[in-house]
ROLO-427403 format. One record per residue: residue in one letter; x, y, z of N, C-alpha, C in turn. Coordinates in steps of 0.05 Angstrom, whole numbers, plus 5000, padded with zeros to 4 digits. Atoms other than C-alpha are relative to their C-alpha. Layout:
! ROLO-427403
aXYZXYZXYZ;...
***
This chain:
! ROLO-427403
x499749765018563341417307502950104998;x497549915006569441627273499950284980;x499749785015570742337247502450064987;x497649925014575442557190500050234985;x500149755014577543187157500749924973;x500350105031576243107081500750254984;x500349815028577143437010502150245004;x497949715004580544137005501750065023;x498449954976582644207075502649815000;x498150175002587043607069501950014971;x498749905024589043766995501850245004;x497949774998591544477014502049995021;x498050064982594944247074502549924990;x497850155013599343787037501350174979;x498649805017600644336985501250225012;x498749764992602644797036498850284996;x501249755002597245307025498150015021;x501949964979592545607072497649865001;x502550175001586545217095498050195009;x502049874989580245627102497549865006;x502450164991574245197096500949705007;x499250334993574244497129497449875003;x502350195004569243937111500849775018;x500150254988567943347157498749774990;x502050195007565342687142500449785026;x500350154972562842217202499349744990;x500350265006563441487191498649855028;x500950194979559140977233497850125020;x501849874981554141467260496750024987;x503049985010546641567254499050295000;x500949744998542442197247499350045031;x500950034973539442057314502850105020;x497149954985546842047346500650264997;x498949735006548542677313498550245015;x501749834984542643037340500549975029;x499750024970543642747410502350155009;x497449874992550743057409499650324998;x500249715003547743757392500250134970;x499849915030548943777316497150104990;x502449925008543944167279499849964969;x500250125028541243847213499550284977;x500249815017541744277151499949924971;x500150125023542243837088496849944994;x503250115011535343777048500349724984;x499350275015538443177003501249785018;x498350224985543242837049500650145024;x499649894969544542887126502950165003;x497749834991549543477136498950145023;x500749874973549743787204502250235008;x498249804991552944407236500449925027;x498950064971557644327296498650195019;x500749814982554244627359501650215006;x498449824992560245027372501650164980;x498349895023564645147310497950074976;x501649885027558845207257501049844978;x499350125025562744767212498549764995;x501750205011559544247169500849735000;x499750274994559343497186498149884983;x501550225015556742977134500449725008;x499850254995554842297145500749874977;x498850175024558741817099497749924986;x501950055019554841667042500649874971;x499450115029554541316971497750164982;x501349875020550941586909500049834975;x500450125032548041316844498850224984;x501349895018545841626784496949964996;x502750075001538141736779499050214979;x501349805016536842296731502050174988;x498449845019539742866686501450195021;x499249714984544343426713501449975029;x498349974972548143596779498049915020;x502250094978541743436818499249685000;x501650265013540242766784501849795015;x499050214982542942316845498449945021;x501050044973540341916898502149895019;x498150004976544141906963499649785020;x500050174976544841377017501749995019;x498349994981547341467081499349795023;x500250224978548340937138502549935016;x497950064991553040717188501649844992;x498050165013555440197147501350064977;x498349935025558040597091503050075015;x497349964987565740637098500750254988;x498849705009570341237089500949964972;x499350025028573040927025497850014984;x502049935012566340886999498550274995;x500349714998565141577016501550184981;x498549875014571241806984499849984967;x500350115025570341426920497950184981;x501749835019564541886899500550254991;x498749735002568842496897500850024974;x499149975027571042836834503349934997;x497350035003578742856839501249835022;x498650164978583742426873501450185021;x499149804977586843046908498150125015;x502149914979580043146936498849805011;x500950224990579042446957501749895025;x498350074981583542417014499250065032;x501249924974581742437090502649985019;x498149984974585742567157497949925024;x501550044973583942327229501150245017;x499349684982585242827287502949995008;x497250054996592342527290501750094974;x498949965024593642737219500949744980;x499250235010594242037198497749994971;x500849955024592542037123498549754985;x501050225017587541567083499450094978;x498949905031589341607011499049754982;x500250215022585840996973500450024973;x500049945030585841316909502350124989;x497549915008592741566907500150294996;x500649695002591142316917502850175003;x497349894993598142446947501849984978;x498450035020601742146888499450184974;x500949805022597542616839500650295009;x499549744988599143196884502850064990;x497349985004606643046874500550014968;x500049965030605242956799499050204988;x501349735016601243606791498249904982;x502050115014595543146763497350115010;x502450014994588143326763498949764986;x501250275011585242586755497749955019;x502650074993578342336766500749735016;x499750234981577341806824499149754986;x500850235013572941356786497950034972;x501749935022568741276722497450165002;x502249844993563041556759500150304997;x499149715008566342216746498050134976;x501149875023562642246681497050035004;x503050004992555742236718499250275006;x500849754987556042896742501350284976;x499049795018556543476689501150275011;x498849764989558344026737502949975006;x496950075000565243656743501450114978;x498549845020567243966677501050265008;x499649754992566844606703502049995029;x498350024977570244446774502749904992;x497050075007576444116740500850264989;x498949765012576944696695500950235021;x499749794981576445156756502649935018;x497450084988581744746794502450044981;x497649975020586544776734500750285003;x498849724996585845536739501550075023;x499049934971587045546814502949895004;x497350144994593145086811501850004980;x498149945025596245286742502950055007;x497349884990601845646776501549815013;x498350204991604045056813500849764983;x499550205024604344646749498349824996;x502050215004598044246754498750014969;x501550055027594743976687497849785006;x502250185001588643546675501149744984;x498850245015590442796660498849974979;x501150035024588942606592497849815004;x502250164995584342066614497450155014;x502349864987580342546654499050204979;x500349855023580043026597498149854977;x501550165018577242476554497550005016;x502550014988571642386602498450275004;x501549735002570343136602498750024970;x501149895030569543146528497249804997;x502550155002564742516533497650165014;x502249834982560442956584499350234981;x500949765016560643536534498849914977;x501350055027558543126477497149845009;x502250144994552942756517497350185006;x502649814998547943366524499650055032;x500449944975548743346600500550255011;x499849734993551544016602498250215003;x502649865005545344306580497949975024;x501850064973542344046647500250155021;x499249874979546044466687498250245009;x501649794993542045026724502150264995;x498449805006544245756703501550035031;x498249924975545545846782502549835006;x497850104995550045286787502650054986;x498049975019554145416724500850275008;x498849744989554646146748502350025024;x498550014969557445946821502749964984;x497550155005562945556784501650184982;x499349805021563946076726501450255018;x499049774983564846666776501949935017;x497550084982569546276826502349964981;x498050015018573546106766501350274987;x498849755012574346786736501350175024;x498749854977576947026810502549865008;x497150134994582746546808502050144989;x497649855008589746796794500649954967;x499750055029589846476721497349904990;x501950065007582646476701499949954965;x499650125028584746406629500349744993;x499850325000586445676643497449884997;x502950104996579145586661498449944968;x500750025029577645746588501149854983;x498450195015582645386559499549745006;x500750324995581144736592497049934993;x503050105013573344816573500549994968;x499550005028576044936505500749744990;x498250255008580644346503497749735000;x501950195000574443886524497650034985;x502349915016569544186475497850115017;x502049884986565444476532499550244995;x500849725007566245156514498350084979;x501950025018562745076453496949975005;x502750084994556844826488499150215018;x500249824979557145296547499550274987;x499349735011559245926510500750014974;x499450015031558945846436501450244991;x499149705003559946636433503150035000;x497049954998567046596462501549804985;x498650175015568945956428500450094971;x500049895028567346286359502450204998;x498249785001572746836374502949834995;x497150075004578646316367500649924969;x499650055029581546286295499350234988;x500449765014578946996280501750225000;x497649824996584347466262499250295001;x500649704995584848176282502550124983;x497949905013589248706248502950025016;x497249974984597148576268500850275009;x499249744992598449296271498850115027;x500849994972593849336331500049785019;x499750264983593948626356502249844988;x498350175005600248286347499849705007;x500350274997597847676375497849864978;x501350125021592647636316497149875005;x502350174997587847146341498450115021;x501549854981581947446376499249845025;x500250194971580746836426502450005011;x497849974986588046886442500150285018;x500249744992587347636454497849985028;x502150034979580747496497501249895028;x498750134976584947016542502350185014;x498149844988590447516550498850235018;x501249814984585748056572498949925023;x500750074974583047636623502449905018;x497950054985589847436647500850245010;x499449734990591348196654497950055022;x501749964981585248286692501149895024;x499350094977587447816741502850065014;x497549914992594448026744499950275015;x500849724990591548736763497749975020;x501850064975586948396817497150204993;x502349825006580648696781497649795013;x502250144991573448546804499049784983;x501050205017569147996780498850154980;x501549905024564748496741501950084980;x497449925016571448776708500549744980;x498950305012573548016693497949914983;x501850035021566847886664499650134977;x499849815025566548486615502449924984;x497550105012573848246598499449794982;x500650265014571347586572498150054979;x502549995023565447826531500450264983;x499849755017567848506508499949964965;x500050035028569348276433498549794988;x501550245015564347746420498850064972;x501149975030561648156358502449964978;x497750055023568248006321499749694994;x500650305009565847266321498250014978;x501749995020560547516275500950074975;x498849905027564947826220500149814980;x499950265021564047456152503250034994;x497350045004570747196135501550154975;x498849815022571347636069500650275010;x499449774987571848236119502349985018;x497950064982577247946161502450164989;x500049964970581548236194498650215011;x501949754987577448886202497549845009;x502250104986571648826246498350255007;x501449754999567149436232497549925014;x502350004979561849566287499849785010;x500350214979563448986323499050045028;x501149904970561749376387497249945000;x503349995006554549456364498949704998;x501550265001553548756338500649815022;x499650204977556748406400497550025021;x502149944976550848706444498249755003;x502150214996545948166429501449735007;x498250194988551547646441500149985028;x499849974971553247926508497449975013;x502549984989546148006527498949675005;x501050324995544847226509501549855025;x498450134978550747006550499550085031;x500549924973548847466610497249815010;x502450104994541647156607500349695006;x499350305000544446416600500349945030;x498750074977547946436663498350175025;x501449814979543146946702502450115016;x498049904987549247346715498850285015;x501149774987548647906770499550254982;x500749745012545748586749502650154989;x498249885006552048906759502149924977;x498550105025556148436713498650064976;x501549955021550748476663500450274987;x500249725009550549196655503050094992;x497349925006558049286658501149884973;x499150155021559248746605498850174973;x501249865024554449096555500950264994;x498849755003557249756565502750034988;x497550055013564549536558500049934974;x499950115030562349156496499150234981;x500549805017559149776468501950254995;x498549744998564050336485503249965005;x497050034993570950026498501950114980;x498349905019573650276432499650365002;x500049764994571250956453502150075022;x497749984979575850866514502450034990;x497350015011581550706470500850254986;x499649715016580251396427499550195019;x500949764983578751816490501350234995;x498449765003584352316475499250124977;x500849915027581252406402496550085001;x503049995000573752436424499550305000;x501349735000569853086409498850045029;x501749924968566953426476497349884998;x503150084997560153276455500149665001;x499750294994562052526445500749895027;x498950054973565552506509497750035024;x502349974984559352786542497949765001;x501550204999555252256515500749745016;x499150244984559751716542499850025027;x500450004972559452006611497449975006;x502850034996551952056604499449715000;x500850254997551451336586500449855022;x499150114976555251106646498850125029;x501649884980551251596690502450035023;x497849974984557651816722499850215022;x500949884983554152306763499249845027;x501350154978550651786805501549745005;x498750234998554751176791502949984993;x497150015009562151346790501949765001;x498350304996564450646809499649874971;x500250105023561750396745501950094981;x498449855019565350886700502949885008;x497250084991572050696740500549704992;x500050305012570649966723500549944972;x499849985032569650136648502950084993;x497349945003576350476651502149785001;x498550294992579549836683500049824976;x500650185022576549416630501550114976;x498849915028579049816573502549975001;x497150024995586249866603500649714997;x499150275003585949106607500149924971;x500150055023583849076540502450074982;x497549915010589649476517502549875002;x497950144993594749096555500149704992;x499850275013592048416529500649944976;x499350025028595848476469503249885002;x497750105001602648116451502350205004;x497649825000608648526471499350275013;x501249674993604249126495499150025031;x500850024971603048876566500650205017;x498749824980607249396599499450304984;x500049755009605349996555498050155012;x501349864982602150566590497750074983;x502349915006595350816582498550235009;x500449744990594251506589497150084996;x503349925003586751476565498649985028;x501450034975585151236639500150285014;x500349764985587151866675498650254979;x501549795019584452296612496749945009;x502750084995577651956624499150075027;x500449974977577852006697499950385000;x500349734999579152786689497950134987;x502549925017573452886639497949965018;x502350044984568552546688500150255028;x499249744974571453036747499050294987;x500349755011570553616700496850034995;x503250015003563153426682498650045025;x501849964970561153306755500350265014;x499149724989564553976774497750184998;x502349825003558754326743497950045020;x502749984973554154616800497250054988;x503049965007546554576790498950275013;x501349784990544955096842499550284989;x500249775013546755706803498050024973;x501650015021542555476744496750035010;x502849944986536655406793499550295007;x500549774992537456046818499750224971;x500649855030537556336741497049934994;x503050095008530156016740500049794982;x500650215015531455426701498749745017;x500950204987527454816714498549764982;x501150205020524354176686502049914981;x498250065022527153996614502050194998;x498349785006530154646610502550045018;x497650064979534654536671501849774985;x498550215010536753886639501750074978;x498249855029539154266574502050185013;x497849804989542454816617501949885011;x497850144988546554286659501649854976;x498350155024548253916594501850214986;x498549755012550654586561502250085017;x497649944981554954746623501849815002;x498450254998557654036626501950014972;x498649985024559754106551501850245000;x497849774996562954766564502549925015;x497550114982566954446620501849804986;x497950225010569253866576501750124978;x498549855020571554376519502150115015;x497949894984575554726572502149785012;x498450214990578354066600501649934977;x498650115021580553796529501650264989;x498649795007583254496513502749975016;x497949954984587454516574502149725002;x498750285003589553786567501749984975;x498150015019592153906501501950224991;x497949785001596154546514502649865010;
***
């Protein structure tokens, strides 16, 4: 029995990055031997065990072959005869196909260290094209390591194009796709994830609504970058730079989908794009079964982001409707995330990345003013039921009028 550290732990150590998760592969062992040493089995599809003390995952060396469609369409074979090199060749990228023994002796049969130095994301073998999930994984790694200068090798990008054209991407489950998408959006340069998916034609398969934004012009007075797709990438980049949450980043990606529906003869104007985009945002949400908080914020940002930009001009009654739509009284955090998404949208414009966004504090102040209305005095006046609701609304409107006047003074 020989045990090796494999994959990301080896890659990140060689890159000088912090190592968090460690995967181990065990060569020359049987399931019975692992159980006898106190390892606990966890894998349903292939032999994976948890270490009796550390809880880390140890997998028996295995081979795999394609037996069906999609990410799960593989048959695995694990036995003591499977070599370390055979186990490593089934991995996706050369930089993930290296192993170390307990003395940090490197096993690198597919030149992963060379590709680390060349800053290349390159596939290990032609079997790469058998697993559609690898399109998303490579795009995610590109986003993670873009700051270090990594790019996707041309021949790997070509295999990704073949996968995109094969229909295999449609076989991915929403859960697997969302796991990769959500992780990619939380990388330091999530816009690179979208750029790579677009470069290999996967974006038009997975998110045709986002792909449709590229080449769609906007008024240069408001959007010096002009192209709606480029703007979307810039907004996503700003969200990452400002360390925004996944919910905000997801909303940033989808906020302008309605502009992809504007007839060419109406370009560069996009009248009512906020409302038109809601059905597209809903479709993307459902396609990937995004978490409820991500779905809700994306729809609200899509519908109201221009309200956010025009906050200083809004009538008190419109401002009240906006606050009601977000239920700022019970869910203040969601409104705060809306404000963040609006600010990222405003900053995601060429040359305007550093411009101040006074709307943010104005909206926060409006929410505070509306929330400051006390209900108890109205109850003491005898209001109840629907009448109480109307009375609260009147008082909140009065508070917002006073707030607007004070802010304008």
